[in-house]
C-alpha positions as CSV (number, residue, x, y, z in Angstrom):
1,M,122.8,144.0,64.5
2,T,119.9,142.5,65.3
3,G,119.8,139.7,68.0
4,E,117.6,136.4,68.1
5,I,114.0,137.3,68.6
6,I,112.4,135.1,71.4
7,N,109.2,135.1,72.8
8,L,109.6,135.5,76.7
9,R,106.4,133.5,77.3
10,Q,107.9,130.4,75.8
11,A,111.2,131.2,77.2
12,R,109.8,131.3,80.9
13,K,108.2,127.8,80.0
14,R,111.4,126.6,78.7
15,K,113.1,127.5,81.8
16,A,110.3,125.8,84.4
17,R,110.5,122.8,82.6
18,S,114.3,122.3,82.7
19,E,114.0,123.3,86.4
20,R,111.1,120.2,87.0
21,E,113.3,118.0,84.9
22,K,116.4,118.4,87.2
23,K,114.3,118.6,90.2
24,A,112.9,114.9,89.2
25,D,116.2,113.8,88.4
26,D,117.1,114.3,92.0
27,N,113.8,113.0,93.2
28,R,114.9,109.6,91.5
29,I,118.3,109.6,92.8
30,K,117.2,109.8,96.5
31,F,113.8,108.5,96.5
32,G,113.8,106.0,93.4
33,R,113.9,102.4,94.0
34,T,113.4,99.3,91.6
35,K,110.2,97.1,92.2
36,S,112.6,94.3,93.1
37,E,114.3,96.0,95.4
38,K,111.2,97.3,97.2
39,K,109.8,93.3,97.1
40,L,113.2,92.2,98.5
41,T,113.0,94.6,101.4
42,A,109.4,93.8,102.0
43,K,110.3,90.1,101.9
44,T,113.3,90.2,104.4
45,G,111.0,92.5,106.6
46,D,108.6,89.7,106.8
47,L,111.2,87.3,107.4
48,E,112.4,88.5,110.4
49,V,108.8,89.4,112.0
50,R,108.1,85.7,111.2
51,R,111.7,84.5,113.1
52,L,111.0,86.6,116.1
53,E,107.5,85.2,116.3
54,A,108.9,81.6,116.2
55,H,111.4,82.3,119.2
56,R,108.8,83.4,121.3
57,L,108.8,81.8,124.6
58,D,104.9,82.0,125.2
59,R,103.0,81.7,121.9
60,N,99.7,83.3,124.1
61,A,101.7,86.1,125.1
62,P,100.5,89.2,124.1
63,K,103.0,91.2,121.6
64,D,103.3,94.2,123.3
65,G,104.6,92.4,126.5
66,I,101.7,93.7,128.6
67,D,99.5,90.8,130.4
68,G,95.6,91.3,131.1
69,D,96.0,92.3,134.7
70,G,98.4,95.5,133.7
71,D,101.5,94.0,134.9
72,Q,104.3,93.4,133.1
């Protein structure tokens, strides 16, 4: 006839903990990348920048395309 007696404080904490774990799992899927993936992305970006700079026609020209007198 008697049901299981539970501590409501512990039940609330258990529920909150499981919700935080679920949110953390979702964030790992959404934002998680391995260290090697991050390194690969950084190296690829650096390589692209170096290739672009290597093909610049005038190496002394400012990078923003505006020369010193204000003309483009």
